[in-house]
N, C-alpha and C positions, 0 to 999 in steps of 0.2 A: 636488439634496439629497444631502447626505453619508450614507452607510451606516455604523453605527456598531457595530463588532464587540465582544462580549466574549469573552477568550481563557481557556481553562481548561487550564493545562499549558502552560509557556513554558522547557522543556528545548530539546535540540539541533532536534528538528522543530519545535517551537512556534516558536523563533526563526526558521527557514526560513519558516514562515508569516509572521511579522511583517515580514520582509524583502521579501516578495513583497507583502502587503498595502499596503506603503507605496508600491509601484510602481504601483497601481491609482488611477485618479481619483476623486475623491469617496468616499475611504473614510477611515475613522478607527478606530484601536484605542482604545476608551474605557476599557475595564476588563480587569483581568488578575487571575486567581487563580493563583498559583504559591509552593507553600510553601517551596522551597528557597532559601535566601539567596543564594547564588552564581548560580543561574538568575534570580533577580529582579533582581539587579544588571544580568545580562547583556541581560535584556529591556528593563530601564527605558532602557538606552542606546538601544535600537532604537524604542522607543515612548515617548518622554518625556513625552508628553501624556497617557498612560494613568493611571487610578487604580487602585492596588494594593490588593486586598481580601485578607482573611485567611482567608476561606472562600468555597466555592462559593455557600453561601446568600447571603453579603453580595453577592458579584458579581450574583447574581440580582435583588437588589433596587435595582441601579445604574438609575435612570431613564434612558429614552432608547436603550436598546439594541434594535437591530434584528436581528441574529443573532447565533449562537454557534459558536465552534470549540472542539472538544475534543480536545485534543492531549496528554493526560495518559499516564501508564503504561497498558499495555494492561488491565491487571487491575482498573483505576478506572473504565474505560469503563462498563459497566452499571450501576453504583451511580451515577455522576454523571448519566447518562441518566435514571435512575428518578428522582433530584431535580429536574432539570430539567422532566420531564413532569408533576411533583406542583406545582412552584411558579410556572414560568414557561416555558411550551412555544412558544419562538421558533424559527424556522427553525435548523437545527443541520447543520454540518459536522463529522463525526465521523471521526477518523483511525483507519485499519485497525489491527489487526483489530477489528471491531466487539465480539468477545467472545472468550473464551478457553477455555471448556469448554463441552460439551453441555448441562450442569445450567444454564447461563445462558439457555438458549433460552426457557423459560416466563417468565422474569422480562423478557425483552426483549420478547415478544409482550404481556405485560400492561401494560407502560410505553408501548410504541410501536405496537401496531396500532390504537389509535384516537387517536393523537397528532394534533392538529389542524393541525399546521405541517409543511411539508417537513423530511425528513432525508435528508442525502446522505453516503454513506460515501466517505472519502477514498480513491480508488485511483489516485495519482499516475501510474503506469506508462501507464495508458491515454492520457495527455496529454503523454508525451514526443513531440517531433515526429517522430522517426525511427519510433516504435511507431504513432502516429496514421496516417503514411503508409503503414505496412505494414498496418494495418486497413482503411484505405480501398482499398488496390490488391490485397489478397490474393485476394479472390473471382474477380476478372478474371484475375489472373496466374496462378491455379493452375487454374482452371476448375471451381473447388470443392474445398476443402480436405478431403483425406482423412487427411493426417497433419501432426501440428504438434510441433515441438520447440523447448523453450526451455532455453537453457543461462545460467546466472549463475556466473561466475568473479570471485569479488570479495575484498575485505578481510575480516577478522574483525569481529566485533560490536564496536562502539565502546563506550566507557566511559561510562554512564548514570548517573544520581543513584542511589545506594543499590545499584547493580549490579543493577537489577531484571531487566534483560534477560539475566542469566546463567541464569536457573532457568524451567523448563518452567511450574511453577504460577503464575508471574506473567507471563509472555511469552504462554503457550500452547504453546510449543515453536516450534522454527525454522522449520517448515514452515507454522506458523500466522504467526508474526511476520514472518518473511522472506518467504515465499513466497506468501501469499494474494493478493498483486497478480499471481503468474503463474497462478494457478488462475482468478482473473477473468478474465485475458487469454483462456485457454483456453476458457471458457464464451463470451466475447464474440466471438472470431474464429470457433469452430466453430458457433455458434448452437444449441447443444444441451445438455443437462444431463448431469452425470456420473452412471455406473451404478455403476462399481466401480474401486478404486484398489489397486495393487500396490506397495510401496515398498520399498527397502533402503537404510539409512544408519547412520551413526555418529558418534562424537565421538573423531576420531582425531588431532589435532594441537592445535586451539586451546583455552585456558583449562584445560588440565590441571593445572597448576601454580599455578593461582590458589585462593586461599581468600577466602571472603566469610563473616566470622565463623570458625565451625567447618565450614562446608560448601564442598563443591567444585562449581562449575557442572556443571549437566547437560545443557546444550543442545548439539544436534548440529551438526556443523560441515561434512556433505558428505551427499549421497545421491542416489538416482534415484528418480523416481516415475513409474509409467505409468497413464494414466487411459483407461478406455472410457467412450464416450458414447452416449447413447441412439440417435443417428442413424448411428450405425456407424463414426464417425470415432474416432480414439484420438490421444493427446497424451502427451509425456514432458517430465519437466524434470529437468534435471541441475543440481545445486548443488553449489559447491565454496567454502568460505569461507577458503580458504588460497593464493588463486590471484590475488593483487592484483598480480602482475607482468604480467598479460595485458593486451594492446593495447585489446581491447573487454571490457567487464564483461558485457554481456547480448548475446546472440546469439539470434533468434529466426528459425525457418525454417518454412515451410509449403510442403507439396507436395500437387498434384493432378493429374488426367489432362492438363491443359495445359502445366503447368510448375512452376517453384519459386519463392519470394520469399523473401529474406531481410533481416532489419534487424540492424545492427550498431552498438551503442550504448556509447560510452565510459563509464568511471566518473567520479566527481568531479575536476573539472580541479584541485582543490587538491592530490589526491594525486599528480598526474602530474609526473614529475621533471623540475626546470626545465632541467637539462642535455640533455634529449632534445628539447628545441625546444616547438612549440605542441602542445597535446593534441591527440589523434585527433578527426577530423571524422565524426559518425554518418554511416552510409551505409545506402542501400537498394540490393539488388540482385535483378534480375528476370532468371531464367533459363528462357526458354521452351523447350519440346522441339523445336519445328518452327516457324521455322528455329532451329536452337542459335545462341547468341550472348549470353552475359550483358550485361545493361546494368546499369551502376553509376551510381547518382546519389546525390550528396553531400546531405545534409540538415543544413545549419549551423543552430545555435541562437544567439539574439541573445545577445552577451557579456554585457549588463546582467543577464539572466535566469540566465545560468551562474553569475555572481558572487553572485547572490541564493540559491543554494542548491545542493544536491546530485543534484538529479533532472532535469537538462536541460531545465529550464524549464517542467516539467510543473506545480509547484505554482502558478505564475502562471495559467497557462492553466486550471487547475482553479478557481481563485478567480474567474477572468472568467465562467465558466459559472454558478458557485455565485451571484455577484451578480445574474445575471440572473434567475435564481430569486427570489432575495430581492426584487429590485426588480419582479417582476411580469411579466417579459419571456419568461419561461421557465414552464410549467406544472408539470412534474414533474421530480425529480432525475434526472440522466443516470446516476447510480450508485445504485439502490435499496437498501433494507433487504435484501431478497431476494437481491440481488447480494452484499451484505456477508454475509449469513448463509451463503450457498453457499460463497464463498471461504474461509470459516473451516472449515466442514464438511469441504471437502476437505483442509485443511491437518491438520485433526484425524485424518482417516480415513488421512493418511499417516504421522502420528505413531503411530497405533494399529498400522498395517501393518508399521512398523518394529519396533516395540517387541515385537509378539506373532507376528512372522514368518508373516503370513496375508495373504490377499486381504480386503479391507474392502468390504462393499456399501454404498453410501450410503444405501440405504433403511434400513438398521439405526440411521444416526444421525439420521434425521428426526424432527421432532415427532411423538409419539404412539407410536414405536417404543420398545422397551426400550433404555434408554440406561444401562447400566452402565459404558460408556467414560467 
């Protein structure tokens, strides 16, 4: 039986979802809500059988839908999830970040805590083949992770509809919009909850000469974040968004008493200069302390999946697992609402730490705490 998707938002990321859904057997994009004419045209070329709706409410009235994908701009997620919960609570895959400000927490709880269908938060980086191999191997390779370092050296934010991703108030800020993936990986790899965050960052290179109406973009383009966890482990994120010349876009390293493990992930192949030949292949390197001698393993990704998106095949693998949930062969989402909440709260804590030049306790941002932030 064919699984029929309703798609909410078909900008750049939504179109990546369309390309990957098309690769999955027994799936169909039945309805799309995308208000931007240019994005609608592109989406129609990728999903020619889909009905285009002029509102979310109209989409939710389309008969025969089995699940929904929310891939709209960040600041629309909460209001759209509220509408879905009220009108037609189908299984949902909602793009990260789940929300953009602490004021959204109560609204999310009211809409989703009693939601009768599964909600899966899209955290594509978990499903990149080199990162998945890293997660599967890290405990054995390290003897138990004590330190985790994530480095992303990449290209600046791409152009989005109405430049919504240029402003903290709409995106949640760089360390929410871009980095909630990495905070999710920290919690997953370390098996613990964050306690406090200290960060330093700035907007030093990108978007300084841009104007959107009368406004200058205020998103950060670089920074460091240090996180202490309940189990005594610690993690660090290093972000630079003016380093697209790097061979690898993401480098993840974990160290423990038995050794070190590293994953190296290239950026989107479409950005790799053709004159340099084939893009780099993802790698996993295991470096035991005894006996010394690093072992390098290449983790190639199916070229068809690389062609379908910018995330090393992860969008395809994520949809595979989400469809298991929709079709009943999986009982719970692999990325839960709590995972989505914590990843955003860690990003917001980093944004606050940078703005106020102080350490931020995660407990201060939790539901029930004073949330002046």
